[in-house]
C-alpha positions, 0 to 999 in steps of 0.5 A: 452323729449330729443333733440339730436342735430345733428353734422354737419358732417356726421357720418355712425357708429351715423346713425348704432347706432341709427338704433339699439336702440328704438325709443324715445317714445313721452312725453304724453301733461301731461308730456310735460306741466311738462317738460316746467315748466317755463313761461314767468315770471319765466324765466326773473325771473330766468335771474334777479336772476341770473344777480343780486346776490350779485355781485351787492352788493359788485360791488361798492367798486372794482369800486370805484378803478377805480374812476367814470369812472366805470360808463360809463364803466357800461353802455357799459357793459350793452348795449353789454349785452343787445345785448347777450340777442337778440342774444341769443333769435335768436339762440333760435328761431332757435334751440328751446328746446335746451339743454345747450344754448350756448353749443348748439349753438356751436355743432349745427353750428361747430360740437362735438369738438367745442361744448365740448370746449364752454360746458367745458368753460361754465361749469368751469365759473358756478361753479367757478361763484358760488364761486364768488358770495359766496365769496361775499354773506360771506361778508354780513353774517359776517356784518349780525351776526357782525362777525368782522376778522374772521378766513379763517375756519370761512368763509368756513363754511359760504360759505359751507351754501350758496353753499349746500341751493340751492343745496338741493332746486334744489334736492327738483325739479324745480318747487319749485326751480322756485317758490323760485326764484321768491320769491327771485328776489321780495324781493331783487329787490325792495329794491335794487330799493329804493337805486336807487331812495330813496338814491339820494335824500342823495347823497353828490357830494363830496362823489364821487371821481375822473374820474380815481382813478387807479392811472394808466392809463386810460387803466388800470382803465377800465380793473378794472371795466370792469371785475366785471362789466360783472361779474354782467352781466352774467346770460344774457344767463340763459334762453337760458341755461334751454331753454328745461324748458321754455315754448315756448322757440322760443319766451319766451327765447329772450323776458326773456333775453332782459327784465331780462337784461334791469331791471337788467342794469337798477338797477345796474347803478342807484343803483351804482352810488347812493352808489358812492354818498352815502359812502365817496370814501376812506370808499369804498376801501376794503369795502367787504359789501359798502351798510351796509354803504349805508343805513347808510348814508340814515336813519343816526341812529342805526346800523338796517338800515345796518342789513337790507340790510345786511339781503337783500343781504344774501337774494339775494345771496341765490337766485343767487346761486339757479338759478345759481346752476341749470344752472351748472347742465342743463349745464352738463347734456346736454354734458353729454347726448350727451356723450361729457361728463362723462355719470353720469352728466346725470343721473337722478332721478325720478322727472327728477332732474340730482342729481350728477351734482348738487352734482358735482357742488356744491362740487367744488366751495367748494373745491376752496373756501377752497383752496382761503381762506386758500391763500387769504383774503378779496376782494382778494378772490372776485376779483381773481375769478371773473376774471377767471369767466369773461374770461372763460364766454368770449369764450362761448359767442364769440363762440354763436356770430360766430356761428350766424355770420356763419348762416347768412353769409352761406345765409342758410336763404334768409334775406335781406335788413333792416333784414340782416343788423340788425341781422349781427350788432348784431351778429358783435357786440357781436363778437367785444364784446367778444373779447374786454372783454377778451383783457381787463381781463388782460394777467394773467387772460387770462393765467390761463383761457388758463390753465383750457381751455388746461385741459378740452381737456386732458378729451375731448381726452379719451371722444373722444376715447370712442366714437369711440370704441362704434360707436358713433363719426367718426373714422379717416382714418389712412394713411396705414404703409409704404411697405419696398422698396424691394432690387434691385438686384445687376448688374453684 
């Protein structure tokens, strides 16, 4: 069932187009049930699976460069992510069954241009984030199969497997995707919890590095930790993005977002701190697969513990990529259905799968990985992709927060007292959190994200021109050309 989200600005041409087209028939109860295939459990699993990917398996190695202060940064980011989960739940109550989540919120409140801008940024970060996930995933595939000093093209071939297997699963259909997602969440969540609980019995205090190991100021250490920490929490909005496919989205989107984020936050803090204590600090630095060393620190004997955790990391990455492939597809589909993106992204097969969006959303990170493996190696590939993803996702988070803030201060909803103070606090804190994340990412990354954003505006110019020709967007009224001033007769 397609939901048309109206532009907040009047558009008489659009009204004419609607009256000329036949009315859309409502879905039958059976088809309605098929359209909403994700219950609370599956939606929560989608959030956890999207958050907890292979990022958690590489995160300790990056955070070790900042020192134990990174655990404090991780806790702050976790609180910010929980606030975002609450925010997305509040927004979905106002705009249930919305296609595209953060895109839909911005378009509903600010119009087509803001909606496109947010949708473009989120779509970019989604498939670029898949490239970051698969770059971490490749480390554990190498560890699982004892691939030492792999060539760039060899790792690219492995990355293609990690990107295209989830694409095939999504092409099969959402029901199969939900089953696959829940299975991979269980297979990775319990062993990680084992490290976060049992691993503490084997922790050695001497393994922990200093509070600030960045070699610079406290601010530089925060910058190192903040990027990878936020990247590891991207996915809090997964249920909101797929709200159209969630049963009872008014209730379940917010609950799934908070439950999934809280479970992931608890796991992250426990596991990251445990790995810091299980692996010597010098062994963590530059280590793409630190959990292999962590399991060796628990069991001590043989190579099977490292192989076991490497296999779990591989499963975890496939599960995360599976969920994010769906999110990439649903984001581009939603924008295309509103005619703010190339129309092929809305093409669907008889099962309702946006197959063109899946193919393009998988081909782009495949090409990005080819470029990165030809120019970089090791953790450099991972950290670059993480930084690009973080800034481009902070923009949609910011717009979602100010959309809710606009709604609250406009007095369209009669709220007062504690309820108003609570909602304003959530929206205001989310605004500040998104701005801080952007600021902490560093000038170079913000510059690169700005270039990507400007490139998207070029595409919008052509799309908006087409919509004006078709009468789907209001044409601006141009000033008429100036009339030439008649020459005055000369006086005698």
